[in-house]
Structures are given as structure tokens and as C-alpha cells.
N, C-alpha and C positions, 0 to 999 in steps of 0.2 A: 561172363559179364567181363568189361575190359575199361579201367582206369585209366584215359587218354590226357596230359599236359603237355602243351603244347611251348611252355613258358614261363618267367616270373609275371613283376607287371606288366612291363612296359616294353615294347622294343621301338626305338624313336629312329626312323632315316628319315634319308637325305643330307644334301649338302648342309656341311657348318648346323649339323643335328647334336656334335658336341657343344653346342650351347646350351645343350636341355644343362650341363652343369649348374649352370647358376638358378632352376627349382632347386635343386637338392640341397634337404636338411640336414645343414653338418657341424659341429664344431673340431674334430679332429678326423684328417683323411692323411692315410695309406696309400700310397699310389707303387704297386709292384709292377716293374716292367724287366723287359731283358736287358744288352749290355750298352746300343750302344743308339738304333735304330731310330725310336722314338724321343731322344733329345735330338738329334741331325736334323731330324726335319719337323723342330720346335714342336712338337706334340706336347709333350711334356711341360714347356714352359707354359705353352697356352693352355693347357689344365691350372697350371698356379695360378696365374695368373687370373683366371675367372672367382679359382676361390677365395685369389688374397682379397680378392673387391667381397666376399660376402663374409672375413674377416675369419676366414679356416686357416685351424694349421694346418702347414702340409710338410707329412714324412714321405722319404721316396726310399723303400728297396729296390734296388738296383742289380742287375748282372745273371740274368735269369737266363741259362742255357737253354740254347734250341731243344734238348732233352733234359726237359728238369729232372733233378735228383730227389732224392729223399734229404742228403743234406741241406741242400738248395733251401728245400719246405722246414724243413727244424731250425736251420739261422732265419729266416723270417719270422717264422711263428715268435720266434724270439724278440726281434726287434717287435714286434708285435704289441708283445705284452711288458716290455719296457713303454712304447705311446701309448697302450691303448687305446685305437682308433674307435670310433662313430662310425666311421663309411670306410668302404675297402674299395680301392680300384683297378683293376685290372686291365692295365691296358700294353697292347704288341700285340704279337702275335699267340697263337694258342694256347704255347709253353708258358707264357707269360699268366693269362688266364686261367690256364690248369694251376696254377701255384697260387695263386690269389685263392681258388677254391679251396683249397686243401687247408693253405694258411689261416684261411679265417673259419673253418671249422675242426680247425682242431687248435685255433686261439677260443674259441669258444665252449668247448669240451678239451677243458687240458687234460684229461682223466684219458686221453684216447692219443694213439702214438699209432704206429705204421706196421707196429708187428699185429695191435689188438686190430686194426682196419684189416687185416688180410684173413682173420678166424672167427669173427663178426658183424653183422649186416653195424654200419654208422648210422649217427642221428639222423632225421629225416627233415631237422628244422632246425633253421639257426637262430637262436634266442634273440639276440636284436641287432646284432650286427648289417649293416645294409652292405649289399654286395653288386657294384656296378662293374660291366663286361663293355672294353671298346676295342673292339676286333681291328691291328690294322693291318693282314693279311686277310684273304678272301678263301677259308677254307675248311678250320674247322671246326666251326661254328661252335668252338668252347664257350660263347656269350647266351645259347639258349638250351646248351645240355647238363644233362645230369649226370656227367662221366667227366677225369679228370685222369689224365693218363702220366703215370713216373716212371720213371727211371728206378729200378729197386738195382745199385748200383752191383751191389755180391752174388745177386742172381742173375744177371744178366739179360733183364727181362723186363719190357715196360708194363704196366699194368693200370688195367683201368678202374680205380676205384667210382664207385656206384652213389649217389643218394640224390635224393630231390633236395636236401639242402646245397649239396652247386650251384644247383639252378641259381641264376645272378636274377636280382629283383629288378636292375634295368639293365637291358642290351645298347649301347649306343653304335648307329651302323654310320658311321660319316665317312662318303666316301674319298674324299677331300687327304684324307689319312693315308689311304691307300696309295697315294700318286708314286708314295717313294720305295714302291717294292720293287725290285731289282727282276729283269724278266724271269728269271731260271725260279723264283720265290712263286710270280703268278703262275708259274705253271703248274709247280709242285702242287702247292699249294690248290689253287684249280680242280687238278684235278683227286686230290682226297676229297674235296665236296663234289666231288662227281662218283667216285668209289661211293661214300654216305648213300647220296640220293638211288646209285644203282643196287647197292647190294640191303637198303630197305628194300625197296622195289618187290624184290627176287624173293624176299625172305617170308618164309614160313605165318610169322607171324601178322603178318600187312592186314590191315584194315582196310576201309574203304574213306578215307581220312586221311590218312600218311602216303595209301598212294596216290590220291590225287598231289600230296604235297612233293612224292618224291618225284613221281611224276613231270610235273611242270619243272621242278626244280632239273631234271636229266634236258630236258628240251628248252629252256633257260641259260644253262650252261653251255651245251655245245651252240649256243647262236650265237651268247656272247664274250665264251672263253678263249675263241682265237683273236677277236678284235683285243680285249684287255692285254694279250701276252702282246700282238705285233706291232697297234695304237700307244697303248694306254691313257686313252682319254678317258676324261672321267666319266661321259654317260655310262662305255663299257667297264667301267673300272666299278661305276656303281652298279648296275646290274650285277654283274659276277658277286658283288658282293651280297647283295641281299639274295642271288639262289641259294647261296651255298649256306645263306641263313633256313633260308626255306629247307635245304637237303636238310639240317640239322635237325630240325621241328621235327622233319618225318621219322630220323632212325632212332632217336631219342624213345619212342613208343615202338617200337619193336624192334628194336637190334642190327647186327650189322653182319659179316660172315667170314669168310676163310684168308679173307684178302687182308682184312685187319688184323686176324690171328696170325697171320704171317709177316707183319709187317712192324709187328709191338715183338716179334719173334727177331726180326732182321735186324732191328734200328737200335735193339736195349744191346744187343750184341755187338754192331758196327757203328753205329752213332753215323746214321746215315738219315736223310732227311725222310719224316713220315710220309709224309703225299709222295712223297719220290718212289720210293717202293713200294704203296695200293698204288701207283703210277703202274708203274713196272707189273705188277704182281697180275692187276686186274684182269685183263681179258684171259690170261692162261687160266684162273680161277672161272671165270665165265665158261669157258670149253668145256671143263672139267663137270662146272653146275649144271648147262643144260642138258646132260645127260636125264635129269631131271623136268621130266614132265611138263608140268606146273612152272616153271623154271622158262623151260624153252620155249613154253608161248610169252612168259610176258616177256621173253626177249624180242618177240617179234614184235610183242604192240610197242616196245621203247622203240625198234626200229623204225614203224610206221608214225611215230610219233613225230621223228626227228626226217619223214620223211627216203627213210633207205631202206634197202634190202638185208644187209648184215649186219646187228647191230654192232657183234662183236670186232667184225673190220674195222667199221669207223672207226671204235675207242682206239684200235692201232692205229689208224691212218691221226686221230684227233694227237695221239702222242710224238707220232712223230713231227709232226704240224709244230708241237711245243718242246723243241727238243728232248722229248725222255728216248734215256734210253731203251732197248728192247730187250736187256737181260740182265741179273745180277751181275754176271760177269765186266759187262758192257760200263755198268755203273760206277764200278773199280771195285771190287767184292776179290780179293787176290783166291785162287783156288783153295793152297792150301788152306789158307788160316780158315774158308770154307767146309775142306776135310775135313780138319783138326777139330772144328767145333760142330762138325755134323748134326753127331746126336744127341746135342742139346737144345738147337735148332728145332728141331723132330718135336723133341719135346716140347720145346716151347712155343711152337706153333701152332698144336695143338687145343692147346691153351685158351682164355678169353674168347673172343668173340667169334673163333672158329667151331665153338660148341654152340653157336647161333646160325652158323649153316647148313644150306635147304639138306643138303645131302650129308648125312656124317659121315666122317671120316676119320678113317684106321690109318694108321701109323705108316702100313705099308705101303697106303696111296699120296700120304703126307711126304717122302722118301721121293717121290718118283715127280711129284708136282714141285716141291723144291731145286731137283735136280736137274727138271723139266725148266724154270724158270731161271734157274742162275746156266743154263746153257743157252738160250731163246728158243728153246723150241716149240715148233706149233705142234 
């Protein structure tokens, strides 16, 4: 028996879907966002205007960094306890939405903290707080998943906390909000979504429902991500925004794989973007995993779905078209820093999503894989 869950109550799509907030029942709303992007493109002002017409009192907690830390969350929870909102809106990239997820849970369950979260299961339901997610980037699918990735600074690792209580009640996919994304963010978040879809499709936990979603997301991203990067038109941005969400609905039910395990380790240590690391690691990880007969078969299926012969080579070509570096060294990691922290990187890369990899990874294998990705060897 397997229970499937693809989202909370509602996904709202299309241009100006942010207007759905007019239907929101609220008295006090806290908005969680990043440092400046959502202010510069007027998204925050637009949300405040909509909510003010409903006589909602609004508080803003901003400054969430690209890799939100335990400190960011703890400070935000303190603000929530002072303000006592009935609705929490995470708006911006996946980091802001992930932060809002954990903030909302710790707010409703004050007896929980990060130390306890690492030792025992989290509560599976929120009590009363309504959670709304409005993504501005097209990749993490944080608006539909049961995971929240937080950087534990003392351990130098990003850890994915998981519970159904993290799934937002409402996800709003307004493509207009994505138009201000810089090209590098379009590329990195788009390849994060691609990694979600591919790792879900080759996962041993795959089921019929998830396979359709994952494969469809791969096809859609290959078709529309280049235009979203090169042209930035509303049509391609909307398509990528939707397909990245579909990829999220897929992997939340089956898990991911080694690319994400490596990304959390590298990102936690060196503070590079999650999507960028995934993009670089993905073709190397697929080369390793195709030694599994079932994975090899599924990669052939994905190649056929995009009318190509070699799926891994097409991923490499797409990375190159999106100006993604081909190795961790070209990404900017210093060799001495890499060597000095190598043992911790190996240990941390074996944790998290790597445990769901189609092939069980030994420490020796991970050492070889990390050096291969660092140096860019095929």
C-alpha cells in the first residue's frame, strides 16, 4: 500500500493569479520574503494593497538569505509570536518559502525546535495557521512539497526537514512575478526543477502517477527552459513555472537521489546556489546510476520522450546552453578548500537524499564521484 499526496488545498495558475489573495479569509497576515527582489519588482506592494482592501493587518519579515539558516528561522518565529498571525505567506524563492514552512510549524508547536526536529518526527498537521506560497523562481517547487531545506551552520550542511504540515494550503503560480528573474537564476532554478523530475523518474519508489508527472515535467522543461532563459517572455516563463511545480508534485511522493545529497553538502559548506550545484552534478550522477539496469532503461525512455538518443548528453548540452559550468572547480570552489574539507563533504554527501539513490553509495564511491565532479572528468 502506498499513500499519495500531491498538494494541499489549491494550486492557482495563470497571469494575475496573485489576485486570488482577494478571496483569502484573514485578519493578520505575516509575509516572509527575501532581501530585496520582491520589493524591487513591486510584488510586496501589490500583496499589501490587496490585503489592505480586505482590512487585513500586515507584518513583513524580510531578509531571508539564499540559504536560510536556523538563526533566520528562530528570529522569524519570535516575530510571529509577537504578531500572532492567522495567515502566513511565503513569497519569493524557495528559501523564503522553506523558511515560512518551518516558522509556521514552530509557531504552532512552541515545544519544537531544531534540536528536537533532528531527533524525532515532526507534527504532521498545522493546527490553525493558513500557509500560502507564492514562488518567484521556477525550480524548487517549495510551494507544493513536504520538505524544507535549512542550513545548519555549525554542522556545515543543509538538511531537509520533512512533514505534511509543510505543504502549503494554497500555491499561487503567477508568471508575472518571474519576469524579473536574472538569467542565471532562470538557468539554475530551471535545472533544479529538471533534477527533481529526473531523479524522481529514476527513483526505485516510482509509481504510475508519479512517473507521468516526472516524465511530463522533463519534456516540458526541455522544451521551454531554453526560451525562458534566452527570451524571458511571459509564455515560456509561465510554462517553466508550471512544469517545475509538476516536478515538485512528483518527487514529493518518491524522493530524489545522490545529486541532491551532494548539493546539500556542497551548498552547506560553500554557500553556492542549490540549483547550480544540482545542474553541475546531475550528468555525473546519471552516468554513475545508469549502471543500474532499470535506471538505464528509464534514461532511454526519457531520451525518446524528448526525441533524442542520449539523455545524459542532452543534459550536458542544455547546461552549456544555459551557461552552467561543467565542474565544481569552474563553479568557483578553490582546490585547497575542497581538499581541506573533503572528508566532511563525503560524509555529508552520503546523507539525506543520497539514501534514496537507485544504487547504494559507498564512501569510496562517493569520494570518486566528488573528485570527478570537481575536476570535470567524464
